[in-house]
C-alpha positions as CSV (number, residue, x, y, z in Angstrom):
1,M,-6.2,15.7,-40.9
2,A,-3.3,17.3,-42.8
3,E,0.1,16.9,-41.2
4,D,0.5,20.6,-40.4
5,T,-3.0,20.7,-39.0
6,Q,-2.2,17.6,-36.9
7,E,0.9,19.3,-35.5
8,Q,-1.1,22.4,-34.8
9,I,-3.9,20.6,-32.9
10,E,-1.3,18.6,-30.9
11,Q,0.5,21.8,-29.9
12,L,-2.8,23.6,-29.1
13,G,-3.8,20.6,-26.9
14,I,-0.5,20.7,-25.0
15,N,-0.8,24.4,-24.4
16,T,-4.4,23.9,-23.3
17,V,-3.2,21.6,-20.6
18,R,-0.7,24.1,-19.5
19,V,-3.3,26.9,-19.3
20,L,-5.9,24.8,-17.6
21,S,-3.3,23.8,-15.0
22,I,-2.3,27.4,-14.2
23,D,-5.9,28.5,-14.1
24,A,-6.8,25.8,-11.6
25,V,-3.8,26.5,-9.4
26,Q,-4.4,30.2,-9.5
27,K,-8.1,29.8,-8.7
28,A,-7.3,27.6,-5.7
29,N,-4.5,29.9,-4.7
30,S,-2.6,26.7,-4.0
31,G,-0.7,24.1,-5.9
32,H,2.2,23.4,-8.3
33,P,1.7,25.0,-11.7
34,G,5.3,24.6,-13.0
35,M,5.5,20.8,-13.4
36,P,2.4,20.5,-15.7
37,M,3.7,23.4,-17.8
38,G,6.9,21.6,-18.4
39,A,5.7,18.1,-18.7
40,A,2.6,18.6,-20.8
41,P,4.3,17.3,-24.0
42,M,5.1,14.0,-22.2
43,G,1.6,13.7,-21.0
44,H,0.3,14.3,-24.6
45,V,2.5,11.6,-26.0
46,L,1.3,9.1,-23.4
47,W,-2.5,9.9,-23.5
48,A,-2.7,10.6,-27.3
49,D,-0.3,8.1,-28.7
50,Y,0.7,5.2,-26.5
51,M,-1.4,4.4,-23.5
52,R,-4.3,1.9,-23.9
53,Y,-7.2,3.0,-21.7
54,N,-11.0,3.3,-21.8
55,P,-12.4,6.4,-20.0
56,K,-15.8,4.6,-19.9
57,N,-14.4,1.7,-17.9
58,N,-11.3,2.2,-15.9
59,D,-11.5,-1.3,-14.5
60,W,-10.7,-2.9,-17.9
61,P,-8.2,-5.5,-16.9
62,N,-5.7,-5.1,-19.8
63,R,-5.6,-1.3,-19.7
64,D,-2.2,0.3,-19.3
65,R,-1.6,1.8,-15.9
66,F,-0.5,5.3,-15.4
67,I,1.2,6.7,-12.3
68,L,2.0,10.3,-11.6
69,S,4.8,9.7,-9.1
70,A,5.3,13.5,-9.2
71,G,1.9,13.9,-7.6
72,H,2.4,17.6,-6.9
73,G,1.9,18.1,-10.7
74,C,-1.6,16.5,-10.5
75,M,-3.3,19.2,-12.7
76,L,-1.4,17.5,-15.6
77,Q,-3.3,14.2,-14.9
78,Y,-6.6,15.9,-14.1
79,S,-6.4,17.9,-17.4
80,F,-5.9,14.8,-19.5
81,L,-8.6,12.9,-17.7
82,Y,-11.0,15.6,-18.4
83,L,-9.9,16.0,-22.1
84,T,-10.0,12.3,-22.9
85,G,-13.5,11.8,-21.4
86,Y,-13.1,10.3,-18.0
87,D,-15.7,11.2,-15.3
88,C,-14.0,14.6,-14.7
89,T,-15.7,17.8,-15.7
90,L,-14.5,21.3,-16.2
91,D,-16.2,22.2,-12.9
92,D,-14.0,19.5,-11.2
93,L,-10.9,21.4,-12.5
94,K,-12.4,24.6,-11.2
95,N,-12.8,23.0,-7.8
96,F,-9.2,21.9,-7.6
97,R,-8.1,21.5,-4.0
98,Q,-11.5,22.4,-2.6
99,L,-13.7,20.6,0.0
100,N,-15.4,17.5,-1.4
101,S,-13.7,17.9,-4.8
102,K,-12.6,14.9,-6.9
103,T,-9.5,16.9,-7.8
104,A,-7.5,16.7,-4.6
105,G,-4.2,18.4,-4.0
106,H,-2.4,15.1,-5.0
107,P,-4.0,12.3,-7.0
108,E,-6.2,10.0,-4.9
109,H,-7.2,6.6,-5.9
110,G,-10.9,6.1,-5.6
111,L,-11.9,9.8,-5.9
112,M,-11.9,9.8,-9.7
113,P,-11.6,7.0,-12.4
114,G,-8.3,7.1,-14.1
115,I,-6.2,7.5,-10.9
116,D,-4.6,4.1,-10.5
117,V,-2.8,4.9,-7.2
118,T,-2.6,7.6,-4.6
119,T,0.6,9.5,-5.0
120,G,2.2,12.5,-3.4
121,P,5.0,11.3,-1.0
122,L,7.8,11.2,-3.5
123,G,9.2,7.9,-4.5
124,Q,6.1,6.0,-3.5
125,G,4.5,6.1,-7.0
126,F,7.8,5.0,-8.6
127,A,7.8,1.9,-6.3
128,N,4.1,1.3,-6.6
129,G,4.7,0.9,-10.3
130,V,7.1,-1.9,-9.7
131,G,4.3,-3.7,-7.8
132,F,1.9,-3.1,-10.7
133,A,4.6,-4.6,-13.1
134,I,5.2,-7.6,-10.9
135,A,1.4,-8.3,-10.8
136,Q,1.1,-8.0,-14.5
137,K,4.0,-10.4,-15.1
138,H,2.4,-12.8,-12.6
139,L,-1.1,-12.7,-14.2
140,A,0.4,-13.1,-17.6
141,A,2.5,-16.1,-16.5
142,R,-0.6,-17.8,-14.9
143,F,-3.2,-17.1,-17.5
144,N,-1.8,-16.2,-20.9
145,K,-1.8,-19.0,-23.4
146,P,-0.7,-19.3,-27.0
147,G,-3.0,-17.1,-29.0
148,F,-4.5,-15.6,-25.9
149,D,-2.3,-12.8,-24.7
150,L,-4.7,-11.6,-22.1
151,F,-2.3,-9.5,-20.0
152,N,0.3,-7.6,-21.9
153,Y,-0.3,-4.1,-20.6
154,N,2.5,-1.7,-19.6
155,I,3.0,0.6,-16.6
156,Y,3.8,4.2,-17.4
157,A,4.9,6.8,-14.9
158,I,6.1,10.4,-14.8
159,C,8.6,10.9,-12.1
160,S,10.4,14.0,-10.8
161,D,13.8,15.0,-9.5
162,G,12.4,14.5,-6.0
163,D,11.4,10.9,-6.8
164,M,14.9,10.3,-7.9
165,M,16.3,11.6,-4.6
166,E,14.1,9.5,-2.3
167,G,15.7,6.3,-1.1
168,V,12.7,4.1,-1.8
169,T,13.2,4.8,-5.5
170,S,16.6,3.3,-5.4
171,E,15.3,0.2,-3.6
172,A,12.5,-0.3,-6.1
173,A,14.7,0.4,-9.1
174,S,17.2,-2.1,-8.0
175,L,14.5,-4.8,-7.6
176,A,12.9,-3.9,-10.9
177,G,16.2,-4.2,-12.8
178,H,16.9,-7.5,-11.2
179,L,13.5,-8.9,-12.1
180,K,13.8,-7.6,-15.7
181,L,10.5,-5.9,-15.6
182,G,10.3,-4.8,-19.2
183,N,6.7,-3.6,-18.8
184,L,7.9,-0.5,-16.9
185,I,8.2,2.7,-18.9
186,Y,9.1,5.7,-16.7
187,L,9.5,9.2,-18.0
188,Y,11.8,11.4,-15.7
189,D,10.8,15.0,-15.7
190,D,14.3,16.4,-15.4
191,N,13.6,20.0,-14.7
192,H,16.5,20.7,-12.3
193,I,14.3,22.4,-9.8
194,S,13.1,21.5,-6.3
195,I,11.5,23.7,-3.6
196,E,14.7,25.2,-2.3
197,G,16.0,26.1,-5.7
198,S,18.2,24.4,-8.3
199,T,18.7,20.7,-7.6
200,G,22.4,21.4,-8.1
201,I,22.6,22.4,-4.4
202,T,22.1,18.8,-3.4
203,F,21.7,16.5,-6.4
204,T,24.6,16.3,-8.8
205,E,24.8,12.5,-9.5
206,D,24.4,11.1,-13.0
207,V,20.9,9.6,-12.8
208,A,21.2,7.9,-16.2
209,K,24.4,6.0,-15.2
210,R,22.8,5.1,-11.9
211,F,19.9,3.4,-13.7
212,E,22.1,1.8,-16.2
213,A,23.9,0.2,-13.2
214,Y,20.4,-1.0,-12.1
215,D,20.2,-2.7,-15.5
216,W,17.5,-0.4,-16.8
217,H,17.2,0.6,-20.4
218,V,18.0,4.4,-20.3
219,Q,17.4,7.0,-23.0
220,V,17.8,10.8,-22.8
221,V,15.7,13.3,-24.6
222,E,17.4,16.7,-24.5
223,D,14.3,18.8,-25.3
224,G,11.1,18.3,-23.4
225,N,9.1,20.1,-26.0
226,D,10.2,17.7,-28.8
227,I,7.1,15.6,-29.2
228,A,8.6,13.4,-31.9
229,A,11.7,12.7,-29.8
230,I,9.6,11.8,-26.7
231,A,7.4,9.5,-28.9
232,A,10.4,7.8,-30.4
233,A,11.9,7.1,-27.0
234,V,8.6,5.7,-25.7
235,K,8.4,3.4,-28.7
236,N,12.0,2.2,-28.1
237,A,11.0,1.6,-24.5
238,K,8.0,-0.5,-25.5
239,D,10.3,-2.5,-27.9
240,E,12.7,-3.2,-25.0
241,T,10.9,-6.0,-23.2
242,S,13.7,-7.5,-21.1
243,R,14.6,-4.4,-19.0
244,P,12.6,-1.6,-17.4
245,S,13.0,1.7,-19.2
246,L,13.8,5.2,-17.9
247,I,13.5,8.1,-20.3
248,K,15.3,11.2,-19.0
249,V,13.5,14.2,-20.5
250,R,15.1,17.6,-20.0
251,T,12.2,20.0,-19.3
252,H,11.8,23.5,-18.0
253,I,9.5,24.0,-15.0
254,A,6.9,26.7,-15.8
255,Y,7.7,26.7,-19.5
256,G,6.0,29.7,-21.0
257,S,6.2,31.9,-18.0
258,P,8.5,34.9,-18.7
259,N,9.4,35.4,-15.1
260,K,9.0,32.0,-13.4
261,V,10.4,29.6,-15.9
262,D,13.3,27.5,-14.4
263,T,12.7,28.9,-10.9
264,A,11.6,27.4,-7.6
265,G,8.8,30.0,-7.5
266,A,6.7,27.8,-9.8
267,H,7.1,24.7,-7.8
268,G,4.7,25.1,-5.0
269,S,2.9,28.4,-5.4
270,P,0.5,30.0,-8.0
271,L,2.2,32.1,-10.6
272,G,0.2,35.1,-9.7
273,A,-2.6,36.9,-11.7
274,E,-0.3,39.0,-13.8
275,E,2.1,36.2,-14.6
276,V,-0.9,34.0,-15.6
277,K,-1.9,36.6,-18.1
278,L,1.7,36.7,-19.5
279,V,1.7,32.9,-19.9
280,K,-1.6,33.0,-21.8
281,K,-0.3,35.7,-24.1
282,F,2.8,33.5,-24.7
283,F,0.6,30.6,-25.8
284,G,-1.9,32.6,-27.7
285,F,-4.7,32.5,-25.3
286,D,-6.9,35.4,-24.2
287,P,-5.4,36.6,-20.9
288,E,-8.8,37.7,-19.7
289,K,-10.5,34.3,-20.1
290,F,-10.2,31.3,-17.7
291,F,-10.6,27.6,-18.2
292,V,-10.8,27.9,-21.9
293,V,-10.8,24.6,-23.9
294,P,-10.9,25.1,-27.6
295,E,-13.6,23.0,-29.2
296,E,-11.2,21.4,-31.6
297,V,-8.9,20.3,-28.7
298,L,-11.7,18.7,-26.8
299,N,-13.0,16.9,-29.9
300,Y,-9.5,15.7,-30.7
301,Y,-8.8,14.2,-27.2
302,R,-12.3,12.9,-26.8
303,A,-12.0,11.0,-30.1
304,I,-8.7,9.4,-28.8
305,G,-10.5,8.4,-25.5
306,E,-13.3,6.8,-27.4
307,K,-10.9,4.4,-29.1
308,G,-10.7,2.7,-25.7
309,T,-14.2,1.3,-26.1
310,A,-13.1,-0.7,-29.2
311,L,-9.9,-1.8,-27.4
312,E,-11.8,-3.2,-24.5
313,K,-14.4,-4.8,-26.8
314,K,-11.6,-6.6,-28.6
315,W,-10.2,-7.8,-25.3
316,N,-13.6,-9.0,-24.1
317,E,-14.1,-11.0,-27.3
318,L,-10.7,-12.6,-26.8
319,F,-11.6,-13.5,-23.2
320,S,-14.9,-15.0,-24.4
321,K,-12.9,-17.3,-26.7
322,Y,-10.5,-18.0,-23.8
323,K,-13.3,-19.1,-21.6
324,L,-14.2,-21.8,-24.2
325,S,-10.7,-23.0,-24.5
326,F,-9.6,-22.7,-20.9
327,P,-12.8,-22.8,-18.8
328,G,-11.1,-23.7,-15.5
329,L,-8.6,-20.9,-15.7
330,A,-11.3,-18.4,-16.8
331,V,-13.4,-19.3,-13.8
332,E,-10.4,-18.9,-11.5
333,Y,-9.5,-15.5,-12.9
334,E,-13.1,-14.2,-12.8
335,A,-13.4,-15.2,-9.2
336,A,-10.1,-13.6,-8.3
337,L,-11.1,-10.5,-10.3
338,G,-14.3,-10.1,-8.3
339,G,-12.4,-10.7,-5.0
340,K,-14.3,-13.9,-4.3
341,L,-12.4,-16.5,-2.3
342,P,-12.8,-20.1,-3.5
343,E,-15.4,-22.3,-1.9
344,G,-14.1,-24.4,0.9
345,W,-10.9,-22.6,1.5
346,K,-11.6,-22.1,5.1
347,D,-11.9,-25.8,5.6
348,K,-8.2,-26.0,5.0
349,L,-7.4,-23.9,8.0
350,P,-5.5,-26.1,10.5
351,M,-6.6,-26.8,14.0
352,F,-4.0,-27.1,16.7
353,E,-4.3,-29.2,19.9
354,P,-3.3,-28.3,23.4
355,S,-1.2,-31.5,23.4
356,D,1.0,-30.0,20.7
357,K,4.3,-28.6,21.9
358,K,4.7,-24.9,22.3
359,M,4.6,-23.1,19.0
360,A,5.6,-19.5,18.0
361,T,2.8,-17.8,16.3
362,R,5.2,-17.1,13.4
363,Q,5.5,-20.8,13.0
364,A,1.8,-21.3,13.2
365,S,1.4,-18.7,10.6
366,G,3.7,-20.6,8.3
367,K,1.7,-23.7,8.8
368,V,-1.5,-21.8,8.0
369,L,-0.1,-20.3,4.9
370,N,1.0,-23.7,3.6
371,A,-2.3,-25.3,4.5
372,I,-4.4,-22.8,2.5
373,A,-1.9,-22.0,-0.4
374,E,-3.3,-24.6,-2.8
375,S,-6.8,-23.4,-2.3
376,L,-5.8,-19.7,-2.8
377,P,-3.7,-19.6,-5.9
378,N,-3.8,-15.8,-6.1
379,L,-2.2,-15.5,-2.6
380,I,1.4,-14.5,-3.3
381,G,4.1,-12.9,-1.2
382,G,7.4,-13.1,0.6
383,S,9.7,-11.2,2.9
384,A,12.5,-8.8,3.1
385,D,15.2,-11.4,3.2
386,L,13.7,-13.0,6.2
387,A,11.6,-15.9,5.0
388,P,13.2,-18.5,7.3
389,S,12.7,-16.2,10.3
390,T,9.1,-15.1,9.4
391,D,8.0,-18.5,8.2
392,T,6.4,-17.0,5.1
393,N,7.7,-19.4,2.4
394,L,5.1,-21.4,0.5
395,N,6.6,-24.8,0.3
396,G,6.4,-26.6,-3.0
397,Y,6.0,-23.4,-5.0
398,E,8.7,-21.6,-7.1
399,S,10.1,-18.2,-6.4
400,F,9.1,-15.3,-8.5
401,T,12.1,-14.7,-10.8
402,P,12.7,-13.5,-14.4
403,N,12.6,-17.1,-15.4
404,S,9.4,-18.0,-13.5
405,Y,7.0,-15.1,-13.2
406,D,4.4,-17.6,-12.1
407,G,6.3,-18.2,-8.9
408,R,4.5,-17.3,-5.7
409,N,7.4,-16.8,-3.3
410,F,8.9,-13.3,-3.5
411,H,12.3,-12.3,-2.5
412,F,12.2,-8.5,-1.9
413,G,15.7,-8.4,-0.6
414,I,16.6,-6.1,2.3
415,R,14.3,-3.4,1.0
416,E,11.5,-3.0,3.5
417,H,10.4,0.5,2.3
418,A,10.2,-0.7,-1.3
419,M,8.5,-3.9,-0.3
420,G,5.6,-2.0,1.3
421,A,5.1,0.2,-1.8
422,V,5.4,-2.7,-4.1
423,L,2.8,-4.6,-2.1
424,N,0.5,-1.6,-2.6
425,G,0.9,-1.8,-6.4
426,M,0.2,-5.5,-6.3
427,A,-2.8,-5.0,-4.1
428,L,-4.2,-2.5,-6.6
429,T,-4.1,-5.2,-9.3
430,K,-7.4,-7.2,-9.1
431,G,-6.7,-10.9,-9.1
432,V,-3.8,-10.8,-6.7
433,I,-3.7,-11.0,-2.8
434,P,-0.2,-10.0,-1.7
435,Y,1.6,-10.3,1.6
436,G,5.0,-9.2,2.8
437,A,6.9,-9.9,5.9
438,T,9.7,-8.6,8.1
439,F,10.4,-8.1,11.9
440,L,7.9,-5.8,13.6
441,I,10.7,-3.3,14.5
442,F,11.3,-2.8,10.7
443,S,7.7,-1.7,10.2
444,E,9.3,1.7,10.8
445,Y,10.9,1.5,7.4
446,M,7.5,0.9,5.9
447,R,5.3,3.6,7.5
448,P,4.7,5.6,4.3
449,P,3.3,2.7,2.2
450,I,1.3,1.4,5.2
451,R,-0.3,4.8,5.6
452,L,-1.0,5.1,1.9
453,A,-2.6,1.7,1.9
454,A,-4.9,2.8,4.7
455,I,-5.8,6.0,2.8
456,M,-6.6,4.0,-0.4
457,K,-8.6,1.4,1.5
458,I,-6.7,-1.4,-0.2
459,R,-5.7,-4.7,1.5
460,P,-2.0,-5.7,1.3
461,I,-1.3,-8.0,4.2
462,F,1.7,-6.9,6.3
463,V,3.2,-9.7,8.3
464,Y,5.4,-8.8,11.3
465,T,7.2,-11.2,13.5
466,H,9.6,-10.9,16.5
467,D,6.9,-8.8,18.1
468,S,8.3,-7.9,21.6
469,I,11.1,-8.2,24.1
470,G,10.3,-11.9,23.8
471,L,12.7,-12.1,20.9
472,G,15.5,-12.0,23.5
473,E,19.1,-11.7,22.8
474,D,19.1,-9.3,19.8
475,G,18.5,-6.5,22.2
476,T,17.1,-3.0,22.2
477,T,17.7,-2.3,18.5
478,H,15.4,-5.2,17.5
479,Q,12.9,-5.3,20.3
480,P,9.8,-3.4,19.4
481,V,8.2,-1.3,22.1
482,E,6.3,1.6,20.5
483,Q,5.4,-0.1,17.2
484,L,2.1,-1.7,18.2
485,I,0.5,1.6,19.3
486,S,2.2,3.4,16.5
487,L,0.5,1.1,13.9
488,R,-2.8,1.1,15.8
489,S,-2.9,4.9,15.6
490,I,-3.1,4.9,11.8
491,P,-6.8,5.2,10.7
492,N,-8.2,2.3,8.7
493,I,-5.6,-0.2,9.9
494,T,-6.6,-3.6,11.3
495,L,-3.9,-4.9,13.5
496,I,-4.2,-8.5,14.9
497,R,-1.8,-9.9,17.5
498,P,-3.0,-13.5,18.1
499,A,-2.4,-15.4,21.4
500,D,-1.7,-18.8,20.0
501,A,-1.7,-21.0,16.9
502,N,-5.4,-21.3,16.7
503,E,-5.9,-17.5,17.0
504,T,-3.2,-17.2,14.3
505,A,-5.3,-19.4,11.9
506,Q,-8.3,-17.2,12.6
507,A,-6.2,-14.1,12.1
508,W,-5.3,-15.2,8.6
509,R,-9.0,-15.9,7.9
510,V,-10.0,-12.4,9.0
511,A,-7.2,-10.9,7.0
512,L,-8.2,-12.7,3.8
513,E,-11.8,-11.9,4.2
514,H,-11.2,-8.2,4.9
515,T,-11.1,-6.0,1.8
516,T,-11.4,-2.4,2.8
517,G,-8.0,-1.6,4.3
518,P,-4.6,-3.1,5.1
519,V,-4.3,-5.8,7.7
520,V,-1.2,-6.1,10.0
521,L,-0.5,-9.5,11.4
522,V,1.8,-9.5,14.4
523,F,3.5,-12.8,15.5
524,T,5.9,-14.0,18.1
525,R,9.4,-15.4,17.8
526,Q,9.1,-17.4,21.0
527,G,6.9,-20.5,21.5
528,L,3.5,-20.3,23.1
529,P,1.3,-23.0,24.5
530,I,-1.9,-24.0,22.5
531,I,-4.9,-22.7,24.5
532,D,-7.4,-25.5,25.2
533,Q,-10.6,-24.6,23.4
534,S,-12.5,-27.2,25.2
535,K,-11.9,-25.3,28.5
536,F,-11.6,-21.8,27.3
537,G,-13.1,-19.5,24.6
538,K,-13.1,-20.4,20.9
539,A,-10.4,-18.9,18.7
540,T,-13.1,-18.1,16.1
541,E,-14.2,-15.3,18.4
542,L,-11.1,-13.5,17.3
543,E,-13.1,-11.9,14.6
544,K,-14.8,-9.8,17.2
545,G,-11.5,-8.3,18.3
546,A,-11.9,-9.2,22.0
547,Y,-13.6,-12.1,23.7
548,I,-14.0,-13.8,27.0
549,L,-11.4,-16.5,27.1
550,S,-12.0,-17.6,30.7
551,D,-14.5,-16.4,33.2
552,S,-15.2,-17.0,36.9
553,F,-18.2,-18.9,38.2
554,V,-19.3,-15.8,40.1
555,D,-19.2,-12.2,39.1
556,P,-15.5,-11.3,38.5
557,Q,-13.9,-8.7,40.7
558,I,-11.3,-7.8,38.1
559,I,-10.8,-8.2,34.4
560,L,-7.4,-9.2,33.0
561,V,-6.9,-8.4,29.4
562,A,-4.0,-9.0,27.0
563,S,-3.0,-9.6,23.5
564,G,-0.5,-12.0,21.9
565,S,2.0,-13.8,24.1
566,E,0.8,-12.2,27.3
567,V,-2.6,-13.9,27.1
568,D,-1.1,-17.1,28.4
569,L,0.4,-15.1,31.2
570,I,-2.9,-13.7,32.4
571,L,-4.5,-17.1,32.1
572,Q,-1.9,-18.4,34.6
573,A,-2.4,-15.4,36.8
574,Q,-6.2,-16.0,36.8
575,A,-5.5,-19.6,38.1
576,K,-3.4,-18.1,41.0
577,L,-6.1,-15.5,41.8
578,T,-8.7,-18.3,41.9
579,E,-6.6,-20.2,44.3
580,I,-6.7,-17.3,46.7
581,G,-10.4,-16.7,46.3
582,I,-10.3,-13.8,43.9
583,P,-12.7,-14.3,40.9
584,S,-11.4,-12.8,37.7
585,R,-12.2,-12.7,33.9
586,V,-9.6,-13.2,31.2
587,V,-10.2,-11.3,27.9
588,S,-8.1,-12.1,24.9
589,M,-7.9,-8.8,22.8
590,P,-6.0,-9.5,19.6
591,S,-7.4,-6.5,17.7
592,W,-8.6,-3.2,19.0
593,E,-9.9,-2.3,15.6
594,L,-12.1,-5.3,15.2
595,F,-13.4,-4.8,18.7
596,E,-14.4,-1.2,18.0
597,K,-16.6,-2.4,15.2
598,Q,-18.8,-4.3,17.6
599,D,-22.0,-2.9,18.9
600,A,-22.4,-1.4,22.4
601,E,-24.2,-4.5,23.7
602,Y,-21.2,-6.7,22.9
603,K,-18.7,-4.3,24.3
604,E,-20.7,-4.1,27.5
605,Q,-20.7,-7.9,27.6
606,I,-16.9,-8.1,27.4
607,F,-16.2,-5.1,29.6
608,P,-19.2,-4.5,31.9
609,S,-19.2,-0.9,33.1
610,A,-19.8,-2.1,36.6
611,I,-16.4,-3.9,36.7
612,K,-14.0,-1.0,36.8
613,K,-11.0,-2.9,38.2
614,R,-9.1,-4.0,35.1
615,L,-5.5,-4.8,34.3
616,A,-4.1,-4.9,30.8
617,V,-0.8,-6.7,30.1
618,E,1.1,-6.2,26.8
619,A,4.8,-6.2,26.2
620,G,4.7,-2.9,24.3
621,S,3.9,0.7,25.0
622,P,1.0,1.3,27.5
623,L,-0.5,4.1,25.4
624,G,-4.0,3.5,24.4
625,W,-4.8,0.7,26.9
626,H,-6.2,3.2,29.4
627,K,-9.4,3.4,27.3
628,Y,-10.1,-0.2,28.2
629,V,-8.9,-0.4,31.8
630,T,-10.7,2.8,33.1
631,D,-9.4,5.2,35.8
632,E,-9.5,2.4,38.3
633,G,-7.4,0.0,36.3
634,D,-3.7,-0.2,35.3
635,V,-1.4,-1.5,32.6
636,I,1.7,-3.7,32.8
637,A,3.7,-2.6,29.8
638,M,7.0,-1.4,28.5
639,T,7.8,2.2,29.5
640,G,11.4,2.1,28.2
641,F,13.5,0.0,25.8
642,G,14.4,-3.6,26.3
643,E,17.8,-5.3,27.0
644,S,19.9,-8.0,25.4
645,A,19.2,-11.2,27.3
646,P,17.2,-14.4,27.1
647,A,13.5,-13.8,26.9
648,E,12.8,-15.4,30.2
649,D,15.2,-13.0,32.0
650,L,13.6,-10.0,30.2
651,Y,10.1,-11.0,31.1
652,K,11.1,-11.3,34.7
653,L,13.1,-8.0,34.6
654,F,10.2,-6.0,33.2
655,G,7.4,-7.5,35.3
656,F,5.8,-9.9,32.8
657,T,5.4,-12.6,35.4
658,V,2.5,-14.4,37.0
659,E,3.6,-13.1,40.4
660,N,3.6,-9.5,39.3
661,V,0.2,-9.7,37.5
662,V,-1.3,-11.3,40.6
663,N,0.3,-8.6,42.9
664,K,-0.9,-5.8,40.6
665,A,-4.4,-7.2,40.6
666,M,-4.5,-7.4,44.4
667,E,-3.2,-3.9,44.6
668,L,-6.0,-2.6,42.4
669,L,-8.5,-4.5,44.5
670,K,-6.8,-3.2,47.7
671,I,-6.2,-6.7,49.0
672,K,-3.1,-7.2,51.1
């Protein structure tokens, strides 16, 4: 192809993406046309020149990852996925934002191959990329050998002004610079426009200097239509392997639109039928035709996409040789890639005896983690500067640092929001099982990534300790009340709050075996007795969400149900009730979500419909418990905030005592 012809086809391809984007948004009467119009040259450089991908197999392990952090501009991504040969048709573009369409209003992982992560909430994609980069560095450190560079892929992203404003971006950028993640290459679509107008009304900082302060490699491209300059900057970024890269590209939102260019009117609304015609005239397209893809453009991009087959084939051949030279590592990676846990790992789960001294479930969790760590080499994680408090350090293993990317202990720093988003990026990398820990109260900083993990059906493990007023003296600011029900309210979340050390071990078993959504493990600060499994129910029953821990010899008159630290409380109350001749049942209910997956017969077995007198006890909000206690039951819970005092005093103040449980049970039974 002659040089002038090459330039012509490239420009026609870029303009085709622009026109496809405005047509799709106009047809849907909804969306963001301006960003794809301005950023199309950036997209072209990535998909045509630099990114390694195979449209026929988006699970190729060494493919480059692409993140559209500016998810509102998703027609940019959908257009290139269609043009390069992914499972995306022209009809999919025409069905943009429609019911059951693969082309949702923001990119959704799992709806269409080629979408590596669900984006939309600004800043999340930026931070997800840091997780992808961490996972790549870790896989490379573990498995790459001389002559076998199995994992050398890069993570590309296109970000917006909005991404740069969100706080999570600052947290993630700081972490990425510290970790020297040179596999990150981010293009910043610097178009100076947000929904309310010019970014100048709120955002006047020097972004380039900010990222230089984070120790990023920063370049500036003054003209977003200068393909050669963008390509040169990307090449420089690839050559810079010791620092993450930010390429600040000055673009014009709605480029090509005579009346909407550089205006907020192109940010979140269709251009309008007449303006669409004017744009098409500007780019040399027929204004009366829609979703036009010139044959030469489609052939050009499809040929680029087909190169991915050869790239993957070459990698597969390399891996075949690797298997001969390093069979043990190859087997380990293939098992991790398929999500298969090693044989016998569950045998390493510790058993705790009732003769053991009281143990906080956070401490039990630490013992479990260290017992299984050797058997699960792909289990990696850490905390937001709270490893000693959350007991999440893997003893005997190095920390993940720029000098030891094979380290398994992560130090996220006091960056809870970024930690959650980073964990999501790690969880989306096959071969890695990530966990991250902080206090339950600080789950509030992590709600966006938790919700996105649930939407994507991926399984980061969120570990939360200091789960109630039982943490004591730190007071109301640190004592969670509404967090349990808040997290339980998120669809596709599995929250587990174990009652003792043995339930904690089983909670980790369930978390590691669960693969279709995030798991939230909630642990205590205060010590709890080990429940005697020779007298009471087996902790293995935790997998059912709720089980009979202790029953009466005759039909119970009342059911006592609790989670976590309050289970021991209702066991003691049951003993008192037995002494005064009131038969009762104790149900440990560590997970509502697991219980709801059981069949009707099992649910009836645990909560017989004939026994309507029920009392739930949990040191959190009472919301939600009424489903299980019926109209004839009650809940002992927190209806306000806590206080700063020793835990024993707080439990007495708020009614979490054996005496109060017994009195409340007798009141429900109308026994004086």
